[in-house]
N, C-alpha and C positions, 0 to 999 in steps of 0.2 A: 629374529634375524635368520635369513636363509643360509643354507649350507654354502652356496656359492660365495656369498659375502664373507662368511667366516673363513672360507678357504683363502679368499683374496687377502684378508687381514693377516692370516697366518703367513702367507707368502711375503707380504710387506715386512712383517716382523722378522722373518728369516733373512731378508735382504739386509736389514739393519744389523742383525747379529753377525752376519757374514762380514759386513764392512768393518765392524768393530773388532772381530776376532782375527788377529794376524795369522794365527796358525792355519785356519781354514784357507786364508788367502795364499799363504806360502805353499800349502799342499796343492792348490789349484795351479799356481805358477810353475811348480815342479812338473806337473803333468804337461802343461803347455810347452815347457822347455824340452821335455822328452819327446813330444810330438814333433817339434821343430827340428831337433837333432836327428830324429829317425827319418824325417823326410829328406833332410840334407844327405844322409847316408844312403837312402834309397835312390835319390837322383844321381849320386856319385856312382852307384852300382850300375844303374841303367846307362850312364855315360860310358862306363868301362865296357859294357857289352856292345854298345853302338860303335865304340872305337875298334873293338875286336872285329866286328862285322865289316866295318869300313876298310880296315887293313886287309882282311881276307879278300874282299871284293876287288880292292886295288891290285893286290898281288895276282889274282886270277885274270883280270883284264890285261895286265902287263904281260903275263905269261902267254895268254892267247894271242895277243897282238904280235909278240915276238915270234911265235911259231907260224902265225899266218903270214907275216912278212917274209920269213925264211922260206916258206913254201912257195910264195909268189916269186921269189928270186930263183928258186930251183926250177919252177915251171918256165920261167923266162930264159933259163940257161945262163944266168949271171952268177950262179952259185952252185957248188957241188953239193950233192946230198951228203949229210953227215952219217955217222954210224947209225945202225938200225935202232939203237936205243934212244937216239935223239932225232930220228927222222920224222919231220912233221907230216909226212905222207903215210907213215906206217899206222894203220888203224888200231893195231894191238897196243902199241906203246902210247899213242895219242889218247885212246880211251882209258888206258890204265893209269897214265901219269901226266903226260904233257898237257892234256886238256881237262884233267880232273876238275870238277866244278863244286862249288860250295852251295849246299842247301841250307838256307838261312831261316831261322825262327826269330823274327823281329820282336823286340819287347813291346808290350801293349802300352797304352797311354797311362794305365794305373799300375804299371810294373813297379814303380817306386814305393808303393804301399806295402808290398809283400815280396821279399826276395824268394821265398818258397824253395822250390827245387832248382831254381835257375843257377845256383852255385854247384849243383851236381851235374846238370845237363848243360853242355856248351850251347852257345847261341847258333851254332852251325855245325854241320858235318861235311866232310869232303867225300863226294860221291864219285866213284870211278866204275870202270867195267868189271872190277872185282866183285865178289859177292858181298852181301850185306855184312857178313861176319868180319870183313876187313875194314869197313868204315864205321860200323856201329859204335866202336870203342876206340877210335883212333885220334880223338881230340883230347887235349889236356883239360882237366877240370880244375876247380879251385884248389888252392894250397890246402893240404890236409890239416895243417895247423889252424887255418882260418875256419875250416869246416868244423873243427872241434870246438872252437870258441863260439862260432855262430855270428850272425849279423844282428845289429841293433836296428831292426827295421820297424816300420809302423805297426805291422802285425804283432810283433813282440810287445810293443807298448800297449796296444789295445787288449791283447789277451792276458798279459801278466801284470802290467803296471796299472792299467785302468781299474781292475778290481781292488787293488790295494788302496787307490785313491778313494774309491767308493767306500771301502771299509773304514778308512780314516775319517770320512765325512758322515758316516751313518751309524757307527757302532754305539754311540752314546746319545742319540737324539732324544731318547726318553729317560735313560738311566741318569744322565747328567742333570736333567731337570728335577728328577726325584731326589737325587743326592743333594742337590742345592736347596731343596725345599720349595722350588717354584712351580712344580708340576701341579700340586693341589691348588695353588693360586690360579694357575691358568685355567684349570678345569672348573673353578668356581664361576667362570663366565659360561654363557650358554653355548658351549662348544664341546663336542664329543671327542674322546681320546683318539678315535680312528681318524677324524677329520684333522686333528692337530698333527698326528703322526704322518698322515698323507701329505699335508702341507709342507712339513719340514723336509720330507724326502723328495717331494716334487720340486721344490726350489733347487735342491742340490742336484737332482737329476737333470733338470733343464740347464742349469749352469754348466755342469761337467760335460754332459753329452752334447749340448749345443756348442760349447767351445771346441770340443774334440772334432766334431764334424766341420765347424766353421774354419778352424785353423787348418785342418787337413785340406779343405777345398781351396783355401787361400794359398797354402804351400804348393799344391799341385798347379794352380794357375800361375804362380810365380816361377814354377819350374818349366813353364811352357806348355802345359796340358790344356787344350781347349775344352772348357767345362761343358759348354752346350753340346758339342759333338759327342761327348762321353757321358751324357746325362743318365743313361741306363745303368752302367756299372757304378757310377757315383751314387745314384739312388739306392742301388742294392747294397753298396758298402755302408751307407748311412743307416739303412734299415737294420742291417746286421749289428752295427755298433749300438744302436738304440735298444734293440732286443737284448743284446748281451748286457748292457748297462741296467736294463729293467730287471733282469734276472738277479744281479748282485744287489740292487737296491731292495728288491723284494726279499732277498735272503736277509739283508740287514733289518728290514721291518720285522720279519719273523723272529729273529734273535732278540730284538729289542722288547718284544711283548712277552718274553719268557720270564721277565721280572728279576733278572740277575743284575749285578752291578756292572759298571762300565768295564772293569778289568776282565771280568768273565766273558762279557760280550765280545771284547776284542780277541780274547783267546779262542772262543768258538769260531768266530769269523776267519781268523788266521788259520785255524785248523781246517776249516772248510776249503780255504784257498789252497792249502798244501795238498789236501786229498783230491780235490777236483782238478787241479791244474798240474800236479806233479805225480802223485801216487797212481791214480787211475790210468793216465796215459802211459806211464812206464809199465805198469802191470799188464795193460792191454797189449803194448808192443811186445813185451816178452812172451806173452801167451801166443800171440800170432806167429812170432818167429819160431817158437817151439812147435806149434801145430803145423806150420807151413814153412819149413826152413828154406831159405833162398840161397843158392850158391853165391859165393862172393864174386865180385867183378874179376879179381885175379884168377880165380879158379876157372871161370868161364873163358877168359882170354887164353889161358893155358890149354884148355880143352879144344878151343878152336884152332890154336896153333898146331896141336897134335893132329887134328883132322887134316889140316893143310899139309903137314909133313908126311902123313901116311899116303895121301893122294899123290904127292910128288914122288915118293919112293916107288909106288906101284907104277906110275908113269915111266919113271927111269928104268925100271926093270923091264917093262914092255918094250921100251925103245931099244934097250940093249939086246933083247932077244931078236927084235926085228932087224937090227943092224948085223947081228951074227948070221941070221938066215938069209939076208939080202946084201951081203958084203959087196958084191960086184956092182949092184945097182946104186948103192950108197956112194961108192967111190967115183961114179961118173956123174953125179948130180952137180948142178950149177950152184954158185953161192946164193943167187936169188931164190932158187927153189929151196935151198937149205934153210934160208931165213924164213920163208913162208911156212915150211913144215914146222920149224921151231915155234913160230907164233901160234900155229894151229894146235900144236901139242900143249903149249902153255895155256891156251884157251880151254882145252879139254881138261887140263889139271884143275883150272879154276872152277869149271862146271862140276867136276867130280867132288871137289872140296866143298863147294856151295851146297850140293845135294846132301852131303853128310852133315855139314854144319847146321843145315836147316833143322834137323831133328834135335841137335843140342840146344839151339836157340828156342825152339818150340817148347822144350821142357822148361827152360828158364822162364819163358813168357807165361806158361801155364801156371807155374808156381807163383809168379808175380801177381797174376790175376786172382789166384786163390787168396793171397795175402790181402789184396785190395778189397776183395769181397768180405773177408773176415773183419777188416778194419771198418768197413761200412756198417757192419752189423753191431760193432762195439762203440761206434762214435757217439751214440746218444748217452753213454755212460758219463761222458765228460763234456762240458761246454767248451773246453779248450780244443778238443779234437774237432768238434763241430765248427768252431770259428776258424781254426787254422786251415782246414780244407776249403771252407767257403771263401775265406779271404784270398787264398791262393788261386782259386778258380776265377774270382773276379779280377785279380791282378794278372791272370794269364801265366802264372808260374807254378801251376799245379800239375798233378798227374794226368788229368783229363786232356788238357791242351797239348801236353807233350805226346800223349798217345795219338792224338789227332794229327800232330805234326809228323810223328814217326810213320804213321800209315801213309802219308803223302810222300815221305822220303822213300819208303819201300816201293811205291808205285813208280816214282820217278827213276829210281835205280834200275827198275826193269825196263823203262823206256830208254835209258842210257845204254844198257847192254844190248837192247834190240837194235839200236842204231849202229853199234860197232861190230857186234858178233858176226852178222852176215858178211861184212866187208873183210873180216879176218879170215873167215872160212873160205871165201872166194879169192883171197889175196888181192883185193881191190884197193888200189892206192887212193888216199884222200886227195881232194882238190881244195882250192881256196874257197870255192862255193860251198863245199861241205862244212867248212868252219861256220858259215852263216846259218847252217841248218842244225847245228848241235842243239839237242834238247836243253831247255832252260827251266830251272825250278822257280816256281812262284807259289809261295805259301798262301793257301786259301784260309782266311781267318774263320774261327768258330762263329756261328750265329748266336744271337742273344739267347735263343731258346736252348742251345747246347750248353753254354756255360751257366745258365741260370736254372737249369732243370731241377737241381737239388736244393735251390734256395727256399722254396716253401717248406720242405721238410726240416731244414735247418732252423728257420724262423719258428716253426712249431715246436721243435726240440728245445728252444730257448724260452718262448713265451708261455707254453703250457706249464712248465715248472714254475715260472714266475707268477702265473695266475694262481696256481695252487698255494704257493707261499703267501701271496697276497690275501687269499681267502683265509688261510690259517691265521695270519696276523690280524685280520679284521675280527675273526671269531675270538681270539684270545684277548683282544683289546677291550672287550666288554667286561672282562673280569680282572683287568690289570689293577694291581694294588698301587695306589698313588703315594702311600706313605713309605718312608725309607726304613 
């Protein structure tokens, strides 16, 4: 009898065993329920982000229309100009506040599969003629209590719960047969132990991983995600899940051929789960933070505020000396000229503060990049780190896409300032037509090559250990003792 036929018979036998064993069925149903709940939670999070984006855009459009209408009435002579701070023709206050625009980072189609860092980074920032330091941290992030608890997203289910299900389905595939005295009977037929073990695990792997991918695709489709248009990220996601599952099933095979009883197998696999998914990521995170400490968000905000305060004090001191030295000229100035000079002075303060803040933010960015580089070097120590980063990248909620977005925001903020700064310096009033020429931010999405660049390395980091474990299991299977 050929190996293929024996394998097929083994698969059929496992199907019958699975149908009769309610515990196996219950474990699988728990996994499916967790996937369904995680997708519901992920879709709810994406809907919350889209609602925040929609609210911000509605507010911005209403604000722009209000100021544009007011400016048209002023130009027509049917309305008096308001105070300088609310004047829709004043380029300084329009660029700084009245027309401040939202740079939006829209959720991707697969954002529901992994919340990632989207609860730390808001879906938009408000860009004005101020420097980057004033808008980079000016949006509210998720409630700290929610950040502490975390989100029950699909990435959490795949990374932490899926291995537990694999362990529950694979820890005793050989030991239970031996303890029940049926293993020797099975091997009395012309079938090798390696074929029997492979058939048992293959059935479980196809069942668990196939249902995981299938239920996820169905949940995304029900959530309004066009599957055909997002075939590339869906395929990448499926490959990652299959590779991750193969690693854990291979680990189960390697433990089974050690010849220990079922309780010891379960303990070894549970210990591996704790070490690989909890201990190593925690130790790695602590090591990176110790080697490359990153200033806290609060410390950075305080440092930037101090820079702005120092720039304002120096400007005030210079203005006071100027007024003392030119007291007669200052007393004969017109209100309009005074407002223009004040706007120019404020602009100079902004530019001075931005120049000083740039060094503060550059140090922060440099330390952040050092941390990311260190994490990249340690990620192969744990499959959890590999999977989390890869799933975040596919979902568009990872560090890479946010840096891609932040670079575009920085370029756009420069365009925004370039539009308003010359008008402030020349004291040129804005017109209704200028409102139609305001720069508009449009996010340019990452290409497939950008978000998938690290995918081959991640797959290799999962499949190579799985292959080594499989070879170890095949080697040990030849000398496995079938008696209890």
